[in-house]
C-alpha positions as CSV (number, residue, x, y, z in Angstrom):
1,M,11.3,19.3,-35.0
2,A,12.3,15.7,-35.8
3,E,13.8,13.5,-33.1
4,Q,17.7,13.4,-33.3
5,L,18.4,9.7,-33.1
6,P,21.2,7.4,-34.2
7,A,20.8,6.3,-37.9
8,D,20.1,2.7,-37.0
9,R,17.3,3.6,-34.6
10,P,13.8,3.9,-36.1
11,T,12.2,7.3,-35.8
12,L,8.7,8.4,-35.2
13,E,8.6,9.6,-38.9
14,A,9.5,6.0,-39.9
15,V,6.6,4.7,-37.8
16,A,4.2,7.1,-39.4
17,A,5.3,6.2,-42.9
18,R,5.0,2.5,-42.2
19,A,1.5,3.0,-40.8
20,G,0.5,5.4,-43.6
21,V,-0.5,8.1,-41.1
22,S,0.8,11.6,-40.3
23,R,3.5,12.1,-37.7
24,A,1.0,13.9,-35.5
25,T,-1.3,10.9,-35.5
26,A,1.6,8.5,-34.7
27,S,2.7,10.8,-31.9
28,R,-0.8,10.8,-30.3
29,V,-0.8,7.0,-30.3
30,V,2.7,6.8,-28.9
31,N,1.9,9.3,-26.1
32,G,-1.5,7.7,-25.2
33,G,-3.6,10.6,-26.5
34,D,-7.2,10.3,-27.6
35,G,-8.8,11.2,-31.0
36,V,-7.3,8.5,-33.2
37,R,-9.6,6.0,-34.9
38,P,-9.1,2.5,-33.6
39,Q,-8.1,1.2,-37.1
40,L,-5.4,3.8,-37.4
41,A,-4.2,3.3,-33.9
42,D,-3.8,-0.4,-34.6
43,K,-1.7,0.3,-37.7
44,V,0.6,2.6,-35.7
45,R,1.0,-0.1,-32.9
46,T,1.8,-2.7,-35.6
47,A,4.4,-0.4,-37.1
48,I,5.9,0.2,-33.7
49,Q,6.3,-3.5,-33.1
50,D,7.6,-4.2,-36.6
51,L,10.2,-1.5,-36.5
52,G,11.2,-2.0,-32.9
53,Y,10.5,1.7,-32.2
54,V,11.4,3.0,-28.7
55,P,10.0,6.5,-27.9
56,N,12.5,9.2,-27.0
57,H,11.8,9.6,-23.3
58,A,12.9,13.3,-23.1
59,A,10.8,14.2,-26.1
60,R,7.8,12.3,-24.7
61,T,8.1,14.0,-21.4
62,L,7.9,17.4,-23.1
63,V,4.8,16.4,-25.0
64,T,2.9,14.7,-22.1
65,R,4.4,16.6,-19.2
66,R,4.8,13.3,-17.4
67,T,7.9,11.3,-16.5
68,G,6.3,7.9,-16.6
69,A,7.6,7.2,-13.1
70,V,5.9,7.0,-9.6
71,A,7.7,7.1,-6.2
72,V,6.8,4.4,-3.6
73,I,7.7,5.7,-0.2
74,I,7.7,3.4,2.8
75,A,8.1,5.1,6.2
76,E,9.9,2.3,7.9
77,P,13.6,1.3,8.3
78,E,15.0,-1.0,5.7
79,I,15.4,-4.0,8.1
80,R,11.6,-3.9,8.8
81,I,10.7,-3.6,5.1
82,F,12.7,-6.7,4.1
83,S,11.6,-8.8,7.0
84,D,7.9,-8.2,6.9
85,P,6.0,-10.0,4.0
86,F,3.3,-7.3,4.2
87,F,5.6,-4.8,2.4
88,S,6.7,-7.2,-0.3
89,R,3.1,-8.1,-1.1
90,Q,2.0,-4.5,-1.3
91,I,5.0,-3.6,-3.5
92,R,4.2,-6.5,-5.7
93,G,0.6,-5.3,-6.2
94,I,1.8,-1.8,-7.0
95,S,4.4,-3.0,-9.4
96,K,2.0,-5.2,-11.3
97,E,-0.4,-2.3,-11.8
98,L,2.3,0.2,-12.8
99,T,3.9,-2.2,-15.2
100,A,0.5,-2.8,-16.9
101,H,0.4,1.0,-17.5
102,D,4.0,1.3,-18.7
103,T,5.0,3.2,-15.6
104,Q,8.3,2.9,-13.6
105,L,8.4,2.3,-9.9
106,V,11.0,4.2,-7.9
107,L,11.4,2.9,-4.3
108,L,12.3,5.4,-1.6
109,L,13.0,4.2,1.9
110,V,13.0,6.2,5.1
111,E,15.7,5.0,7.5
112,D,15.5,8.0,9.8
113,R,14.0,11.5,9.9
114,G,16.9,13.0,8.1
115,D,15.9,11.1,4.9
116,Y,12.9,13.3,4.4
117,D,15.1,16.2,3.2
118,R,16.5,13.9,0.5
119,I,13.0,12.7,-0.4
120,E,11.6,16.2,-0.6
121,R,14.4,17.3,-2.9
122,Y,13.8,14.2,-5.1
123,L,10.1,14.7,-5.3
124,A,10.4,18.5,-6.0
125,G,13.0,17.8,-8.8
126,G,10.4,16.6,-11.2
127,H,11.7,13.0,-11.4
128,V,8.3,11.4,-10.8
129,D,4.6,12.2,-11.6
130,G,3.2,11.2,-8.2
131,A,3.8,9.2,-5.0
132,L,2.4,6.2,-3.2
133,A,3.1,6.2,0.5
134,F,2.3,3.8,3.3
135,S,3.1,2.8,6.9
136,L,3.0,6.4,7.9
137,H,3.0,7.4,11.6
138,T,0.9,10.3,12.9
139,D,3.8,12.7,13.2
140,D,5.2,11.8,9.7
141,P,6.3,15.0,7.8
142,L,5.5,13.4,4.4
143,P,1.9,14.7,4.0
144,A,3.1,18.3,4.6
145,I,6.0,17.7,2.1
146,T,3.7,16.5,-0.7
147,R,1.2,19.2,-0.1
148,R,3.9,21.9,-0.1
149,I,5.3,20.8,-3.5
150,G,1.9,19.9,-5.0
151,M,2.7,16.2,-5.5
152,P,-0.3,14.0,-6.2
153,T,-0.2,11.3,-3.6
154,V,-2.2,8.2,-2.6
155,Y,-1.7,6.8,0.9
156,G,-1.8,3.2,2.1
157,G,-3.8,3.2,5.3
158,R,-6.4,5.7,6.7
159,P,-4.7,9.0,7.3
160,G,-4.0,9.8,11.0
161,W,-3.6,13.5,10.5
162,T,-6.4,16.1,10.5
163,D,-8.2,17.3,7.4
164,A,-6.7,20.8,7.9
165,R,-3.2,19.4,7.8
166,A,-4.0,17.3,4.7
167,G,-5.6,20.2,2.9
168,G,-4.2,23.5,1.7
169,S,-3.8,25.3,-1.6
170,A,-0.3,24.3,-2.8
171,G,-0.5,22.8,-6.3
172,P,-3.5,21.6,-8.3
173,W,-4.2,18.8,-5.8
174,G,-4.0,20.9,-2.6
175,N,-7.8,21.1,-2.0
176,A,-8.7,17.6,-3.1
177,P,-9.8,15.0,-0.5
178,V,-6.9,12.9,0.8
179,A,-6.8,9.7,-1.3
180,Y,-6.1,6.4,0.4
181,V,-6.7,2.7,0.3
182,D,-7.1,0.7,3.5
183,A,-8.6,-2.5,4.8
184,D,-11.6,-2.7,7.2
185,N,-9.3,-3.0,10.2
186,R,-11.9,-2.4,12.8
187,G,-14.4,-4.8,11.3
188,G,-11.7,-7.5,10.9
189,A,-10.7,-7.1,14.5
190,R,-14.3,-7.5,15.7
191,E,-14.6,-10.7,13.7
192,A,-11.4,-12.1,15.2
193,V,-12.5,-11.4,18.8
194,R,-16.1,-12.6,18.2
195,H,-14.6,-15.9,17.0
196,L,-12.6,-16.2,20.2
197,V,-15.7,-15.5,22.3
198,S,-17.6,-18.2,20.3
199,L,-14.9,-20.7,21.4
200,G,-15.8,-20.0,25.0
201,R,-12.7,-18.0,25.8
202,R,-13.2,-15.5,28.6
203,Q,-9.8,-13.9,29.2
204,I,-9.0,-12.6,25.8
205,A,-5.8,-10.4,25.5
206,H,-4.8,-8.1,22.7
207,I,-1.3,-7.4,21.4
208,A,-1.7,-4.1,19.7
209,G,0.5,-2.6,17.0
210,P,2.2,0.8,17.5
211,L,-0.5,3.2,18.5
212,D,0.8,6.0,16.3
213,Q,-0.5,4.2,13.3
214,T,-4.2,4.1,12.4
215,S,-4.2,0.4,11.5
216,A,-3.2,-0.4,15.1
217,T,-5.7,1.9,16.7
218,D,-8.5,0.7,14.5
219,R,-7.8,-3.0,15.4
220,L,-7.6,-2.0,19.1
221,D,-11.0,-0.3,18.7
222,G,-12.4,-3.4,17.1
223,Y,-11.2,-5.5,20.0
224,R,-12.9,-3.0,22.4
225,D,-16.1,-3.0,20.4
226,V,-16.6,-6.7,21.3
227,L,-15.1,-6.6,24.8
228,L,-16.6,-3.4,26.2
229,D,-15.4,-4.1,29.7
230,A,-12.0,-5.6,28.8
231,D,-9.4,-5.3,31.6
232,P,-6.7,-2.8,30.5
233,A,-4.1,-5.3,31.8
234,L,-5.1,-7.6,28.9
235,I,-3.8,-5.1,26.4
236,A,-0.1,-4.7,25.5
237,E,1.5,-2.7,22.7
238,G,3.9,-4.3,20.3
239,D,5.6,-2.9,17.1
240,F,4.3,-5.2,14.3
241,T,7.5,-7.4,14.6
242,A,7.9,-10.9,15.9
243,A,10.2,-9.7,18.6
244,G,7.7,-7.0,19.6
245,G,5.0,-9.7,19.8
246,A,7.2,-11.9,22.0
247,R,7.8,-9.0,24.4
248,A,4.2,-8.1,24.6
249,M,3.2,-11.8,25.2
250,T,5.7,-12.0,28.0
251,E,4.3,-8.9,29.6
252,L,0.7,-10.2,29.3
253,L,1.5,-13.5,30.9
254,E,3.2,-11.8,33.8
255,R,0.1,-9.5,34.4
256,C,-2.6,-12.0,33.5
257,P,-1.4,-15.6,33.8
258,E,-5.0,-16.9,33.5
259,L,-5.5,-15.5,30.0
260,D,-6.9,-18.1,27.6
261,A,-6.9,-16.3,24.2
262,V,-4.9,-13.7,22.3
263,F,-5.7,-11.5,19.3
264,A,-2.5,-10.1,17.8
265,A,-2.7,-7.1,15.5
266,N,-0.6,-8.8,12.8
267,D,0.8,-12.2,12.0
268,L,4.4,-11.5,12.8
269,M,3.5,-10.5,16.4
270,A,1.3,-13.6,16.6
271,T,4.4,-15.8,15.7
272,G,6.4,-14.1,18.5
273,A,3.5,-14.7,20.9
274,L,3.3,-18.3,19.9
275,G,7.0,-18.9,20.6
276,V,6.6,-17.4,24.1
277,L,3.5,-19.5,24.9
278,R,5.4,-22.6,23.8
279,E,8.4,-21.8,26.0
280,C,6.0,-21.2,29.0
281,G,4.4,-24.6,28.5
282,R,1.1,-23.3,27.2
283,S,-0.5,-25.3,24.4
284,V,-2.1,-23.6,21.4
285,P,-5.0,-23.8,21.0
286,G,-5.6,-26.0,24.0
287,D,-4.6,-23.6,26.7
288,V,-4.5,-20.4,24.7
289,A,-6.3,-19.7,21.4
290,L,-4.4,-17.4,19.1
291,V,-5.6,-15.2,16.2
292,G,-3.4,-12.9,14.0
293,F,-4.2,-10.3,11.3
294,D,-2.9,-10.1,7.6
295,D,-2.9,-13.7,6.4
296,A,0.6,-13.4,5.1
297,E,0.8,-16.9,3.8
298,L,4.5,-17.4,4.3
299,V,3.9,-16.7,8.0
300,A,0.4,-17.9,8.8
301,E,0.7,-21.3,7.1
302,S,4.2,-22.1,8.3
303,T,3.5,-21.9,12.1
304,D,2.8,-24.9,14.2
305,P,-0.2,-25.0,14.5
306,P,-1.1,-23.0,11.4
307,L,-2.4,-19.5,12.3
308,T,-6.0,-18.5,12.4
309,T,-6.0,-14.9,11.1
310,V,-7.9,-12.1,9.5
311,R,-7.2,-11.9,5.8
312,Q,-6.7,-8.6,4.0
313,D,-6.0,-8.4,0.3
314,I,-2.6,-6.8,0.6
315,E,-1.5,-7.2,-3.0
316,G,-4.9,-6.1,-4.2
317,M,-4.7,-3.0,-2.0
318,G,-1.3,-2.2,-3.7
319,R,-2.9,-2.4,-7.1
320,L,-5.8,-0.2,-6.0
321,M,-3.4,2.4,-4.7
322,A,-1.5,2.5,-8.0
323,R,-4.8,2.5,-10.0
324,L,-6.2,5.4,-8.0
325,L,-3.0,7.5,-8.5
326,L,-2.9,6.8,-12.2
327,R,-6.5,7.9,-12.6
328,T,-5.7,11.1,-10.7
329,L,-2.8,11.8,-13.0
330,D,-4.8,11.1,-16.1
331,K,-7.6,13.4,-14.9
332,A,-5.1,16.2,-14.0
333,H,-3.4,16.0,-17.4
334,G,-6.6,15.7,-19.3
335,A,-5.9,12.2,-20.5
336,G,-9.0,10.6,-19.0
337,R,-11.6,9.3,-21.5
338,Q,-14.9,11.0,-21.7
339,G,-17.4,9.3,-19.4
340,S,-14.7,7.5,-17.4
341,P,-15.5,7.1,-13.7
342,G,-14.5,9.8,-11.3
343,V,-11.5,9.6,-9.0
344,P,-12.7,8.5,-5.5
345,G,-11.1,9.9,-2.4
346,S,-10.7,6.6,-0.6
347,V,-11.3,2.9,-0.8
348,I,-11.9,0.5,2.1
349,T,-11.4,-3.2,1.2
350,P,-13.2,-6.0,3.1
351,T,-11.5,-8.5,5.4
352,S,-12.4,-12.1,6.3
353,L,-11.5,-14.6,9.0
354,V,-9.4,-17.6,7.9
355,R,-9.7,-20.4,10.4
356,R,-6.7,-22.7,10.9
357,G,-5.3,-24.7,13.8
358,S,-4.5,-22.0,16.3
359,A,-8.0,-21.0,17.2
C-alpha cells in the first residue's frame, strides 16, 4: 500500500522512480536493510537528497519494528544532573553516537522514587527501542523494571545488584549478560594514592562517594589496596557534590588534624575540600596535597591551584554505551551485517593520572 502523503511531499515511489529501482529496493535502503548493491544504494540516497524525501515515521516503524529512539535514564535529582559536569559530558557522548546513527535521544530524569512508575509506563508503551541508564544506586528498581518489560538496556557503571536479580526470562534479552560501560575506578584510585605516597605523604585521607554506588566502593577499595593499614578515621563519606566534599573535609580535619593528603572520589568533592582547607589556613599542596577523580576540565582546571586528578574518558564512555545498545538492537532485529563483531557484555575503559598544581 502506497504512503498517503500530501501532494507536495515526495513519496517513496518518486524516490524509486528517480533512482531507477523498484519500490522494495528503495524501501530497503531507506530502512537500513541489507541486500542492495552499493551502486543502487548510492542512486537511492542521491534521489532522496535531490527530492528532499523524508520517510514516513509510522510506516517505517511498522517495517523495521523500531521507533528510532532511545531513552537515557539518570537516577539522580535534576539539581544534581545540571550542576555536575560529569552528566553533561556523558550525555554529550551518548548524543553524538545516537545522532550519527539517526537515533533520537529521550531524556528521563528521576527526581524521586515515585518517578519510576511513570518511567515504567513510558518504557512499556513502545516509545523507545532501548534504554541507557547510569548513576544507579544498589536499591534502584530500574533493573527489575527493564527486565520485567523486556527492554534492552546498557548501564553506565558496574552493576551493584546480583546476577540473579539482573537475569530472568522476561523478553528476548532476559538471559543475556548485563551490559555496562565503566572506568577502571579501582585502578585509577590506586594510581592516585600511590602518587600521594610518592610525594612523601603519610597521613592520606579519603573522601568517598556514596557507598551505595559501585564507583564509590571501587575507588574506596583502590585506596585501601595501597594503604592496607589505613586508619578508618581517615575515611569520610561524601555524596559526589562540592557541599558533600566540604562536609567530609571538615569531619576529617576534626578527627585527624595532622593529615597531609586527601584523595577525593570526584572533582566536585575535591573543590569542596579545597575551600575548607583554605578557610582553615592549610596551603595546597604545601600542607595538604589533594587529588580528585574525573578530570572534568571546567572544574579541575579552574581551581587554585589546578587540580591533580584521575582522568576517565566520560564522553567516550557515553559513546560506548550508545554503540553497545545500538549493536544489541541491530542483532536482535536481524540488522547486523554478516561477520560483524559480537555484542560484548561489558567494557572497562582505562584511567590515567593528570598531574597539576594540587599534588
